[in-house]
C-alpha positions as CSV (number, residue, x, y, z in Angstrom):
1,M,0.0,0.0,0.0
2,T,1.3,3.4,-1.0
3,I,0.1,6.9,-0.2
4,T,0.4,9.8,-2.7
5,Q,-0.5,13.4,-2.8
6,L,-3.3,14.0,-5.2
7,D,-2.6,16.0,-8.4
8,P,-6.0,17.5,-9.3
9,A,-5.0,17.4,-13.0
10,D,-4.7,13.6,-12.8
11,S,-8.1,12.5,-14.2
12,V,-7.4,8.8,-13.5
13,A,-6.7,9.5,-9.8
14,M,-9.7,11.8,-9.6
15,G,-11.9,9.2,-11.2
16,Q,-10.7,6.4,-8.8
17,W,-11.3,8.7,-5.8
18,Y,-14.8,9.3,-7.0
19,D,-15.4,5.5,-7.4
20,L,-14.2,5.1,-3.8
21,M,-16.6,7.8,-2.6
22,V,-19.5,6.0,-4.3
23,A,-18.5,2.6,-2.8
24,V,-18.2,4.1,0.7
25,T,-21.5,6.0,0.5
26,R,-23.4,2.9,-0.7
27,H,-22.0,0.8,2.1
28,D,-22.1,3.3,5.0
29,L,-25.0,5.5,4.0
30,P,-27.2,3.5,1.6
31,D,-30.1,5.9,2.1
32,F,-28.0,8.8,0.7
33,P,-28.0,9.7,-3.0
34,T,-24.9,8.8,-5.1
35,P,-22.3,11.5,-4.8
36,S,-22.3,14.0,-7.6
37,R,-19.6,13.4,-10.1
38,Q,-19.9,17.1,-11.3
39,E,-19.2,18.3,-7.7
40,H,-16.3,16.0,-7.3
41,T,-14.6,17.0,-10.6
42,A,-15.2,20.7,-9.9
43,R,-14.0,20.8,-6.3
44,F,-10.6,22.2,-7.1
45,E,-11.8,24.5,-9.9
46,H,-14.5,25.9,-7.7
47,P,-13.0,26.0,-4.1
48,W,-15.0,27.2,-1.1
49,P,-14.2,30.8,-0.2
50,A,-11.3,31.2,2.3
51,L,-10.5,27.5,2.2
52,T,-7.7,25.5,0.4
53,E,-8.2,21.8,-0.2
54,E,-5.5,19.1,-0.5
55,A,-6.0,15.3,-0.7
56,L,-4.0,12.1,-0.1
57,L,-4.8,8.8,-1.8
58,A,-4.0,5.3,-0.5
59,W,-3.3,2.8,-3.3
60,Y,-3.4,-0.9,-3.2
61,G,-1.7,-1.8,-6.5
62,D,-3.4,0.3,-9.1
63,R,-6.6,0.8,-7.1
64,V,-7.5,3.7,-4.7
65,V,-8.7,2.1,-1.5
66,G,-8.6,5.1,0.8
67,A,-8.6,8.9,0.7
68,A,-8.0,11.8,3.1
69,S,-9.2,15.2,1.8
70,Y,-8.6,18.2,4.1
71,L,-9.6,21.9,4.0
72,L,-7.2,24.5,5.3
73,P,-8.9,27.8,6.4
74,Q,-7.2,30.9,5.1
75,A,-9.1,33.4,7.2
76,E,-10.5,32.4,10.6
77,N,-9.8,29.2,12.5
78,L,-6.2,29.2,11.2
79,S,-5.2,26.5,13.7
80,M,-7.7,24.0,12.1
81,V,-7.6,21.3,9.5
82,Y,-11.1,20.0,8.4
83,L,-10.6,16.4,7.4
84,E,-12.7,13.8,5.6
85,L,-11.2,10.4,5.7
86,I,-12.7,7.3,3.9
87,V,-11.5,3.7,3.4
88,H,-13.1,1.2,1.0
89,P,-15.3,-1.3,3.1
90,Q,-13.3,-4.3,1.7
91,Y,-10.0,-2.8,2.9
92,R,-10.9,-1.7,6.4
93,R,-9.0,-2.8,9.6
94,R,-5.7,-3.1,7.7
95,G,-4.2,0.1,9.0
96,I,-5.0,2.2,6.0
97,G,-7.0,4.8,7.9
98,T,-4.2,5.1,10.5
99,R,-1.6,5.6,7.8
100,L,-3.6,8.3,6.1
101,L,-4.2,10.0,9.5
102,E,-0.5,10.0,10.2
103,E,0.1,11.7,6.8
104,V,-2.5,14.3,7.6
105,Y,-0.8,15.0,10.9
106,A,2.4,15.6,8.9
107,A,0.6,17.9,6.5
108,A,-0.9,19.8,9.4
109,R,2.5,20.4,10.9
110,R,3.8,21.6,7.5
111,H,0.9,24.1,7.4
112,H,1.4,25.1,11.1
113,R,-1.9,23.7,12.2
114,S,-2.6,22.3,15.6
115,V,-6.1,20.7,15.4
116,I,-7.7,18.3,13.0
117,E,-11.5,18.2,13.0
118,I,-13.3,15.1,11.6
119,E,-16.9,14.0,11.6
120,T,-18.1,10.4,11.9
121,V,-21.5,8.7,11.8
122,R,-23.0,6.5,14.4
123,A,-26.3,4.7,15.1
124,L,-29.0,6.1,17.3
125,P,-31.1,4.0,19.7
126,G,-34.1,3.0,17.6
127,G,-32.5,4.5,14.4
128,V,-31.0,2.8,11.4
129,A,-28.0,0.6,11.6
130,R,-24.7,2.1,10.7
131,D,-21.1,1.0,10.2
132,E,-19.5,2.8,13.1
133,A,-15.9,2.1,12.1
134,G,-14.7,5.7,12.2
135,Y,-16.6,6.5,15.5
136,R,-15.2,3.4,17.2
137,Y,-11.7,4.0,15.9
138,L,-11.6,7.4,17.6
139,T,-13.5,6.5,20.8
140,N,-11.4,3.4,21.3
141,R,-8.3,5.7,21.3
142,A,-9.8,7.9,24.1
143,Q,-11.1,10.6,21.8
144,L,-14.4,12.2,22.8
145,P,-16.8,14.0,20.4
146,G,-17.0,17.7,20.9
147,V,-20.6,17.9,19.6
148,T,-23.1,15.5,18.0
149,S,-25.7,16.4,15.5
150,I,-28.9,14.4,14.9
151,R,-29.7,13.9,11.2
152,S,-33.5,13.9,10.8
153,R,-35.4,13.0,7.6
154,C,-38.7,14.3,6.2
155,Q,-40.5,12.1,3.8
156,I,-42.4,14.5,1.7
157,A,-44.9,11.9,0.4
158,D,-45.8,11.0,4.0
159,H,-46.2,14.6,5.1
160,S,-47.7,16.3,2.0
161,G,-50.4,18.8,3.0
162,G,-49.1,19.3,6.5
163,D,-47.0,22.3,5.8
164,E,-49.9,24.5,4.7
165,A,-51.8,24.1,8.0
166,T,-48.6,24.5,10.0
167,L,-47.7,27.7,8.1
168,A,-51.2,29.2,8.5
169,E,-51.2,28.8,12.3
170,A,-47.6,30.1,12.6
171,W,-48.5,33.3,10.8
172,T,-51.0,34.3,13.5
173,H,-47.9,35.0,15.7
174,A,-46.0,37.0,13.1
175,D,-47.9,40.2,12.2
176,G,-45.7,42.8,10.5
177,Y,-43.5,40.4,8.6
178,S,-43.5,39.3,4.9
179,L,-41.6,36.7,2.9
180,V,-38.8,37.1,0.3
181,Q,-37.9,34.0,-1.8
182,W,-35.2,33.2,-4.3
183,R,-33.3,30.5,-6.1
184,D,-29.5,30.2,-5.9
185,A,-28.3,33.8,-5.6
186,A,-29.8,36.2,-3.1
187,P,-31.3,39.4,-4.5
188,E,-28.8,42.3,-4.5
189,E,-31.0,44.5,-2.3
190,I,-30.9,42.1,0.6
191,I,-27.4,40.7,0.3
192,E,-26.0,42.6,3.2
193,D,-28.7,41.4,5.5
194,V,-28.1,37.8,4.3
195,A,-24.4,38.1,5.1
196,A,-25.2,39.5,8.5
197,L,-27.5,36.5,9.2
198,Q,-24.8,34.1,8.0
199,S,-22.3,35.6,10.5
200,R,-25.0,35.4,13.2
201,L,-25.5,31.7,12.4
202,M,-21.8,31.0,13.0
203,L,-22.1,32.8,16.3
204,D,-25.3,31.2,17.5
205,A,-25.0,27.6,16.3
206,P,-24.4,25.2,19.2
207,T,-20.8,23.9,19.2
208,G,-20.6,21.9,22.4
209,D,-17.0,21.5,23.5
210,L,-15.5,22.4,20.1
211,V,-13.0,25.2,19.8
212,V,-14.4,27.4,17.1
213,E,-13.4,30.9,16.0
214,Q,-16.2,33.2,14.8
215,E,-16.5,33.4,11.0
216,L,-17.5,36.8,9.6
217,Y,-19.4,37.1,6.3
218,D,-19.8,40.1,4.1
219,A,-21.5,40.4,0.7
220,A,-18.4,39.3,-1.2
221,R,-18.0,36.2,0.8
222,V,-21.7,35.2,0.3
223,R,-21.4,35.8,-3.4
224,G,-18.2,33.7,-3.4
225,Q,-20.0,30.8,-1.7
226,E,-22.9,31.1,-4.2
227,A,-20.5,31.0,-7.1
228,T,-18.9,27.9,-5.7
229,E,-22.2,26.1,-5.3
230,L,-23.3,26.9,-8.8
231,G,-19.9,25.8,-10.2
232,R,-20.3,22.5,-8.4
233,G,-23.7,21.9,-9.8
234,H,-25.8,22.8,-6.7
235,R,-29.1,24.5,-6.9
236,S,-30.9,26.0,-3.9
237,Y,-34.1,27.6,-2.7
238,S,-34.3,30.1,0.1
239,T,-37.0,31.9,2.0
240,A,-36.5,34.9,4.3
241,A,-38.7,36.9,6.6
242,R,-38.6,40.7,6.2
243,H,-39.5,43.0,9.1
244,D,-41.9,45.3,7.3
245,A,-41.4,48.3,9.5
246,S,-37.6,48.4,9.1
247,G,-37.3,46.5,5.8
248,Q,-34.6,44.3,7.4
249,I,-34.3,40.6,6.6
250,V,-34.4,39.0,10.0
251,A,-34.8,35.2,9.3
252,R,-33.6,32.9,6.5
253,T,-33.6,29.3,5.6
254,K,-32.2,27.3,2.6
255,L,-32.7,23.9,0.9
256,S,-30.0,22.6,-1.4
257,F,-29.9,20.0,-4.1
258,E,-26.2,18.7,-4.2
259,A,-26.4,15.4,-5.9
260,N,-27.7,14.2,-9.3
261,D,-30.9,13.2,-7.6
262,D,-34.0,15.4,-7.9
263,T,-35.7,13.5,-5.1
264,H,-33.2,14.5,-2.3
265,A,-32.5,17.9,-0.7
266,R,-30.4,19.0,2.3
267,Q,-31.6,21.5,4.8
268,R,-28.8,24.0,5.1
269,V,-28.9,27.4,6.9
270,T,-31.8,28.4,9.2
271,I,-31.3,31.5,11.4
272,V,-33.5,34.1,13.1
273,E,-32.1,37.4,14.4
274,P,-32.3,37.3,18.2
275,A,-34.5,40.4,18.5
276,H,-37.1,38.8,16.3
277,R,-37.3,35.4,18.0
278,G,-40.4,34.1,19.6
279,R,-42.7,34.9,16.6
280,R,-42.5,31.5,14.9
281,L,-40.3,32.9,12.1
282,G,-38.1,29.9,12.0
283,L,-41.1,27.6,11.5
284,I,-42.6,30.1,9.0
285,V,-39.6,30.3,6.7
286,K,-38.9,26.6,6.8
287,S,-42.5,25.6,6.1
288,A,-42.8,28.2,3.3
289,N,-39.5,27.1,1.8
290,H,-40.7,23.5,1.7
291,A,-43.7,24.6,-0.3
292,Y,-41.7,26.9,-2.5
293,T,-39.2,24.2,-3.3
294,R,-41.8,21.6,-4.0
295,A,-43.5,24.0,-6.5
296,H,-40.2,24.0,-8.5
297,E,-39.0,20.5,-7.7
298,P,-42.0,18.1,-8.1
299,A,-39.8,15.1,-7.8
300,L,-38.6,16.0,-4.3
301,R,-39.3,13.2,-1.8
302,V,-36.7,13.4,0.9
303,I,-35.2,16.3,3.0
304,D,-32.3,15.6,5.4
305,A,-31.5,18.1,8.2
306,W,-28.7,18.2,10.7
307,N,-29.1,19.8,14.1
308,A,-26.9,19.8,17.2
309,E,-28.2,17.3,19.8
310,E,-28.5,20.2,22.3
311,N,-30.5,22.4,19.8
312,T,-33.8,21.1,21.1
313,H,-35.8,24.2,19.8
314,M,-34.9,23.7,16.1
315,R,-35.3,19.9,16.4
316,A,-38.8,20.5,17.7
317,V,-39.5,22.8,14.8
318,N,-38.3,20.1,12.4
319,A,-40.5,17.5,14.2
320,M,-43.5,19.8,13.5
321,L,-42.6,19.6,9.8
322,G,-42.5,15.8,9.8
323,F,-38.8,15.2,10.4
324,Q,-37.8,11.9,12.2
325,P,-34.3,11.1,13.7
326,V,-32.2,8.8,11.6
327,D,-28.6,8.8,12.9
328,G,-26.0,10.8,14.7
329,W,-23.0,12.7,13.4
330,S,-20.2,13.3,15.9
331,V,-17.5,15.9,15.4
332,F,-14.0,15.2,17.0
333,Q,-11.1,17.6,17.3
334,L,-7.8,15.9,17.4
335,S,-4.7,17.6,18.7
336,V,-1.8,17.3,16.2
337,P,1.2,15.6,17.8
338,A,4.5,17.4,17.7
339,T,6.2,14.6,15.8
Protein backbone atom coordinates (compact mmCIF):
# COMPACT_ATOMS: atom_id res chain seq x y z
CA MET A 1 0.00 0.00 0.00
CA THR A 2 1.31 3.42 -0.96
CA ILE A 3 0.07 6.94 -0.25
CA THR A 4 0.40 9.77 -2.73
CA GLN A 5 -0.47 13.44 -2.78
CA LEU A 6 -3.29 14.03 -5.23
CA ASP A 7 -2.61 16.00 -8.38
CA PRO A 8 -6.04 17.46 -9.28
CA ALA A 9 -5.00 17.39 -12.97
CA ASP A 10 -4.68 13.59 -12.82
CA SER A 11 -8.05 12.51 -14.22
CA VAL A 12 -7.39 8.83 -13.51
CA ALA A 13 -6.69 9.46 -9.82
CA MET A 14 -9.68 11.80 -9.57
CA GLY A 15 -11.90 9.16 -11.17
CA GLN A 16 -10.69 6.43 -8.83
CA TRP A 17 -11.26 8.71 -5.84
CA TYR A 18 -14.82 9.28 -7.05
CA ASP A 19 -15.41 5.53 -7.42
CA LEU A 20 -14.18 5.09 -3.84
CA MET A 21 -16.62 7.76 -2.62
CA VAL A 22 -19.49 5.96 -4.32
CA ALA A 23 -18.53 2.61 -2.78
CA VAL A 24 -18.21 4.10 0.71
CA THR A 25 -21.52 5.96 0.46
CA ARG A 26 -23.40 2.88 -0.73
CA HIS A 27 -21.97 0.83 2.14
CA ASP A 28 -22.06 3.35 4.99
CA LEU A 29 -25.04 5.51 4.00
CA PRO A 30 -27.22 3.48 1.63
CA ASP A 31 -30.12 5.90 2.10
CA PHE A 32 -28.01 8.76 0.68
CA PRO A 33 -27.98 9.68 -3.00
CA THR A 34 -24.95 8.77 -5.09
CA PRO A 35 -22.28 11.49 -4.77
CA SER A 36 -22.30 14.02 -7.59
CA ARG A 37 -19.56 13.43 -10.14
CA GLN A 38 -19.87 17.05 -11.25
CA GLU A 39 -19.25 18.33 -7.73
CA HIS A 40 -16.28 16.00 -7.34
CA THR A 41 -14.59 16.99 -10.59
CA ALA A 42 -15.22 20.70 -9.92
CA ARG A 43 -14.02 20.77 -6.31
CA PHE A 44 -10.58 22.22 -7.10
CA GLU A 45 -11.77 24.49 -9.91
CA HIS A 46 -14.48 25.93 -7.66
CA PRO A 47 -13.04 25.96 -4.10
CA TRP A 48 -14.98 27.21 -1.10
CA PRO A 49 -14.15 30.82 -0.19
CA ALA A 50 -11.28 31.22 2.28
CA LEU A 51 -10.48 27.47 2.16
CA THR A 52 -7.72 25.54 0.40
CA GLU A 53 -8.18 21.82 -0.25
CA GLU A 54 -5.55 19.11 -0.49
CA ALA A 55 -5.96 15.33 -0.72
CA LEU A 56 -4.02 12.13 -0.13
CA LEU A 57 -4.83 8.82 -1.82
CA ALA A 58 -4.03 5.33 -0.53
CA TRP A 59 -3.29 2.85 -3.33
CA TYR A 60 -3.36 -0.93 -3.23
CA GLY A 61 -1.67 -1.81 -6.49
CA ASP A 62 -3.39 0.33 -9.10
CA ARG A 63 -6.60 0.80 -7.08
CA VAL A 64 -7.46 3.69 -4.75
CA VAL A 65 -8.70 2.14 -1.50
CA GLY A 66 -8.56 5.14 0.82
CA ALA A 67 -8.59 8.93 0.68
CA ALA A 68 -8.03 11.82 3.06
CA SER A 69 -9.16 15.21 1.82
CA TYR A 70 -8.63 18.20 4.07
CA LEU A 71 -9.56 21.86 4.04
CA LEU A 72 -7.19 24.54 5.31
CA PRO A 73 -8.88 27.80 6.37
CA GLN A 74 -7.18 30.93 5.07
CA ALA A 75 -9.12 33.44 7.17
CA GLU A 76 -10.54 32.43 10.58
CA ASN A 77 -9.75 29.21 12.45
CA LEU A 78 -6.16 29.23 11.24
CA SER A 79 -5.19 26.47 13.67
CA MET A 80 -7.66 24.04 12.09
CA VAL A 81 -7.63 21.32 9.46
CA TYR A 82 -11.07 20.00 8.41
CA LEU A 83 -10.64 16.35 7.44
CA GLU A 84 -12.74 13.82 5.57
CA LEU A 85 -11.15 10.35 5.66
CA ILE A 86 -12.65 7.31 3.93
CA VAL A 87 -11.51 3.71 3.39
CA HIS A 88 -13.10 1.18 1.05
CA PRO A 89 -15.28 -1.25 3.06
CA GLN A 90 -13.34 -4.26 1.72
CA TYR A 91 -10.00 -2.82 2.91
CA ARG A 92 -10.87 -1.70 6.42
CA ARG A 93 -9.03 -2.79 9.56
CA ARG A 94 -5.75 -3.07 7.68
CA GLY A 95 -4.20 0.13 9.02
CA ILE A 96 -5.01 2.24 5.96
CA GLY A 97 -6.97 4.82 7.93
CA THR A 98 -4.18 5.06 10.49
CA ARG A 99 -1.55 5.58 7.78
CA LEU A 100 -3.64 8.28 6.14
CA LEU A 101 -4.22 10.04 9.46
CA GLU A 102 -0.46 10.01 10.15
CA GLU A 103 0.12 11.67 6.77
CA VAL A 104 -2.54 14.28 7.55
CA TYR A 105 -0.82 14.99 10.86
CA ALA A 106 2.40 15.58 8.91
CA ALA A 107 0.59 17.89 6.49
CA ALA A 108 -0.94 19.79 9.40
CA ARG A 109 2.52 20.37 10.87
CA ARG A 110 3.80 21.63 7.52
CA HIS A 111 0.92 24.11 7.42
CA HIS A 112 1.44 25.07 11.08
CA ARG A 113 -1.95 23.72 12.15
CA SER A 114 -2.58 22.25 15.60
CA VAL A 115 -6.09 20.74 15.44
CA ILE A 116 -7.75 18.31 13.03
CA GLU A 117 -11.53 18.25 12.96
CA ILE A 118 -13.28 15.14 11.64
CA GLU A 119 -16.91 13.97 11.61
CA THR A 120 -18.09 10.37 11.93
CA VAL A 121 -21.50 8.75 11.77
CA ARG A 122 -23.01 6.52 14.45
CA ALA A 123 -26.29 4.74 15.05
CA LEU A 124 -29.00 6.12 17.34
CA PRO A 125 -31.15 4.02 19.66
CA GLY A 126 -34.12 3.01 17.56
CA GLY A 127 -32.53 4.48 14.42
CA VAL A 128 -31.04 2.79 11.39
CA ALA A 129 -27.98 0.55 11.64
CA ARG A 130 -24.66 2.14 10.73
CA ASP A 131 -21.10 0.97 10.19
CA GLU A 132 -19.47 2.84 13.06
CA ALA A 133 -15.87 2.07 12.09
CA GLY A 134 -14.73 5.69 12.23
CA TYR A 135 -16.56 6.49 15.45
CA ARG A 136 -15.23 3.36 17.19
CA TYR A 137 -11.70 3.97 15.90
CA LEU A 138 -11.62 7.37 17.62
CA THR A 139 -13.48 6.52 20.83
CA ASN A 140 -11.35 3.39 21.31
CA ARG A 141 -8.34 5.74 21.35
CA ALA A 142 -9.84 7.87 24.14
CA GLN A 143 -11.09 10.60 21.77
CA LEU A 144 -14.38 12.22 22.76
CA PRO A 145 -16.78 13.99 20.39
CA GLY A 146 -17.05 17.72 20.93
CA VAL A 147 -20.58 17.88 19.59
CA THR A 148 -23.06 15.48 18.01
CA SER A 149 -25.70 16.42 15.46
CA ILE A 150 -28.86 14.44 14.88
CA ARG A 151 -29.72 13.85 11.24
CA SER A 152 -33.47 13.89 10.76
CA ARG A 153 -35.36 13.04 7.60
CA CYS A 154 -38.66 14.33 6.25
CA GLN A 155 -40.47 12.06 3.80
CA ILE A 156 -42.39 14.51 1.65
CA ALA A 157 -44.91 11.93 0.42
CA ASP A 158 -45.78 11.02 4.02
CA HIS A 159 -46.17 14.62 5.08
CA SER A 160 -47.73 16.29 2.04
CA GLY A 161 -50.36 18.84 2.98
CA GLY A 162 -49.14 19.26 6.54
CA ASP A 163 -46.98 22.27 5.83
CA GLU A 164 -49.85 24.49 4.72
CA ALA A 165 -51.80 24.08 7.98
CA THR A 166 -48.65 24.52 10.05
CA LEU A 167 -47.72 27.67 8.15
CA ALA A 168 -51.19 29.22 8.51
CA GLU A 169 -51.18 28.77 12.30
CA ALA A 170 -47.64 30.14 12.65
CA TRP A 171 -48.53 33.32 10.76
CA THR A 172 -50.99 34.27 13.53
CA HIS A 173 -47.91 35.01 15.67
CA ALA A 174 -45.99 37.03 13.05
CA ASP A 175 -47.94 40.15 12.18
CA GLY A 176 -45.73 42.76 10.52
CA TYR A 177 -43.50 40.37 8.58
CA SER A 178 -43.48 39.29 4.94
CA LEU A 179 -41.58 36.71 2.88
CA VAL A 180 -38.84 37.06 0.29
CA GLN A 181 -37.94 33.96 -1.77
CA TRP A 182 -35.20 33.25 -4.29
CA ARG A 183 -33.32 30.52 -6.11
CA ASP A 184 -29.53 30.19 -5.92
CA ALA A 185 -28.27 33.79 -5.56
CA ALA A 186 -29.77 36.23 -3.06
CA PRO A 187 -31.29 39.42 -4.50
CA GLU A 188 -28.82 42.29 -4.49
CA GLU A 189 -31.03 44.52 -2.34
CA ILE A 190 -30.88 42.10 0.62
CA ILE A 191 -27.36 40.68 0.27
CA GLU A 192 -25.96 42.65 3.22
CA ASP A 193 -28.71 41.37 5.51
CA VAL A 194 -28.13 37.81 4.27
CA ALA A 195 -24.42 38.14 5.06
CA ALA A 196 -25.16 39.48 8.54
CA LEU A 197 -27.47 36.55 9.24
CA GLN A 198 -24.80 34.11 8.03
CA SER A 199 -22.33 35.60 10.50
CA ARG A 200 -25.00 35.37 13.18
CA LEU A 201 -25.49 31.69 12.41
CA MET A 202 -21.83 30.96 12.99
CA LEU A 203 -22.05 32.80 16.32
CA ASP A 204 -25.29 31.17 17.55
CA ALA A 205 -24.95 27.58 16.30
CA PRO A 206 -24.39 25.18 19.22
CA THR A 207 -20.80 23.94 19.17
CA GLY A 208 -20.65 21.88 22.37
CA ASP A 209 -17.04 21.45 23.47
CA LEU A 210 -15.53 22.36 20.10
CA VAL A 211 -12.99 25.16 19.84
CA VAL A 212 -14.38 27.42 17.12
CA GLU A 213 -13.40 30.91 16.02
CA GLN A 214 -16.22 33.16 14.84
CA GLU A 215 -16.50 33.41 11.04
CA LEU A 216 -17.49 36.75 9.56
CA TYR A 217 -19.41 37.06 6.32
CA ASP A 218 -19.81 40.07 4.07
CA ALA A 219 -21.54 40.39 0.71
CA ALA A 220 -18.42 39.34 -1.22
CA ARG A 221 -18.01 36.17 0.80
CA VAL A 222 -21.66 35.22 0.34
CA ARG A 223 -21.36 35.80 -3.41
CA GLY A 224 -18.22 33.67 -3.45
CA GLN A 225 -20.04 30.83 -1.71
CA GLU A 226 -22.94 31.10 -4.15
CA ALA A 227 -20.53 30.99 -7.10
CA THR A 228 -18.86 27.87 -5.72
CA GLU A 229 -22.21 26.14 -5.27
CA LEU A 230 -23.26 26.93 -8.82
CA GLY A 231 -19.87 25.85 -10.16
CA ARG A 232 -20.25 22.51 -8.40
CA GLY A 233 -23.72 21.94 -9.83
CA HIS A 234 -25.78 22.76 -6.74
CA ARG A 235 -29.12 24.49 -6.90
CA SER A 236 -30.88 25.96 -3.90
CA TYR A 237 -34.09 27.55 -2.71
CA SER A 238 -34.26 30.14 0.06
CA THR A 239 -37.01 31.86 2.00
CA ALA A 240 -36.45 34.87 4.26
CA ALA A 241 -38.65 36.89 6.59
CA ARG A 242 -38.58 40.67 6.24
CA HIS A 243 -39.53 42.97 9.11
CA ASP A 244 -41.87 45.31 7.26
CA ALA A 245 -41.39 48.35 9.52
CA SER A 246 -37.60 48.40 9.09
CA GLY A 247 -37.26 46.54 5.79
CA GLN A 248 -34.61 44.31 7.39
CA ILE A 249 -34.25 40.62 6.59
CA VAL A 250 -34.40 38.98 10.03
CA ALA A 251 -34.76 35.25 9.29
CA ARG A 252 -33.63 32.95 6.53
CA THR A 253 -33.56 29.27 5.57
CA LYS A 254 -32.23 27.28 2.61
CA LEU A 255 -32.71 23.92 0.91
CA SER A 256 -29.99 22.64 -1.40
CA PHE A 257 -29.85 19.97 -4.10
CA GLU A 258 -26.24 18.75 -4.21
CA ALA A 259 -26.41 15.37 -5.93
CA ASN A 260 -27.70 14.18 -9.28
CA ASP A 261 -30.92 13.15 -7.59
CA ASP A 262 -33.99 15.37 -7.89
CA THR A 263 -35.68 13.48 -5.06
CA HIS A 264 -33.21 14.51 -2.33
CA ALA A 265 -32.46 17.89 -0.73
CA ARG A 266 -30.41 18.98 2.25
CA GLN A 267 -31.60 21.49 4.81
CA ARG A 268 -28.85 24.04 5.12
CA VAL A 269 -28.86 27.38 6.93
CA THR A 270 -31.77 28.39 9.23
CA ILE A 271 -31.33 31.47 11.43
CA VAL A 272 -33.50 34.10 13.12
CA GLU A 273 -32.12 37.41 14.38
CA PRO A 274 -32.32 37.31 18.21
CA ALA A 275 -34.46 40.45 18.52
CA HIS A 276 -37.14 38.82 16.34
CA ARG A 277 -37.29 35.39 17.95
CA GLY A 278 -40.44 34.08 19.63
CA ARG A 279 -42.65 34.89 16.63
CA ARG A 280 -42.50 31.48 14.91
CA LEU A 281 -40.32 32.94 12.15
CA GLY A 282 -38.09 29.86 12.00
CA LEU A 283 -41.09 27.62 11.50
CA ILE A 284 -42.64 30.05 9.00
CA VAL A 285 -39.61 30.34 6.73
CA LYS A 286 -38.88 26.60 6.81
CA SER A 287 -42.48 25.61 6.10
CA ALA A 288 -42.82 28.21 3.35
CA ASN A 289 -39.52 27.15 1.84
CA HIS A 290 -40.65 23.52 1.67
CA ALA A 291 -43.72 24.59 -0.28
CA TYR A 292 -41.66 26.95 -2.49
CA THR A 293 -39.17 24.20 -3.27
CA ARG A 294 -41.80 21.58 -4.02
CA ALA A 295 -43.47 23.99 -6.45
CA HIS A 296 -40.23 24.03 -8.50
CA GLU A 297 -39.04 20.49 -7.72
CA PRO A 298 -42.03 18.14 -8.08
CA ALA A 299 -39.76 15.08 -7.82
CA LEU A 300 -38.63 16.02 -4.28
CA ARG A 301 -39.35 13.21 -1.83
CA VAL A 302 -36.72 13.45 0.94
CA ILE A 303 -35.17 16.28 2.97
CA ASP A 304 -32.32 15.64 5.41
CA ALA A 305 -31.51 18.07 8.22
CA TRP A 306 -28.66 18.15 10.74
CA ASN A 307 -29.11 19.84 14.13
CA ALA A 308 -26.91 19.76 17.21
CA GLU A 309 -28.24 17.33 19.79
CA GLU A 310 -28.54 20.20 22.26
CA ASN A 311 -30.50 22.38 19.79
CA THR A 312 -33.84 21.14 21.08
CA HIS A 313 -35.76 24.16 19.76
CA MET A 314 -34.86 23.66 16.10
CA ARG A 315 -35.28 19.91 16.40
CA ALA A 316 -38.79 20.54 17.73
CA VAL A 317 -39.50 22.84 14.76
CA ASN A 318 -38.32 20.10 12.41
CA ALA A 319 -40.52 17.54 14.17
CA MET A 320 -43.53 19.77 13.50
CA LEU A 321 -42.61 19.63 9.80
CA GLY A 322 -42.46 15.83 9.81
CA PHE A 323 -38.75 15.16 10.40
CA GLN A 324 -37.81 11.94 12.20
CA PRO A 325 -34.33 11.13 13.68
CA VAL A 326 -32.18 8.78 11.59
CA ASP A 327 -28.59 8.76 12.88
CA GLY A 328 -25.97 10.78 14.74
CA TRP A 329 -22.96 12.70 13.37
CA SER A 330 -20.20 13.30 15.91
CA VAL A 331 -17.45 15.87 15.45
CA PHE A 332 -14.04 15.21 16.99
CA GLN A 333 -11.13 17.63 17.33
CA LEU A 334 -7.77 15.85 17.38
CA SER A 335 -4.65 17.56 18.66
CA VAL A 336 -1.81 17.35 16.15
CA PRO A 337 1.16 15.59 17.80
CA ALA A 338 4.48 17.42 17.72
CA THR A 339 6.15 14.58 15.81
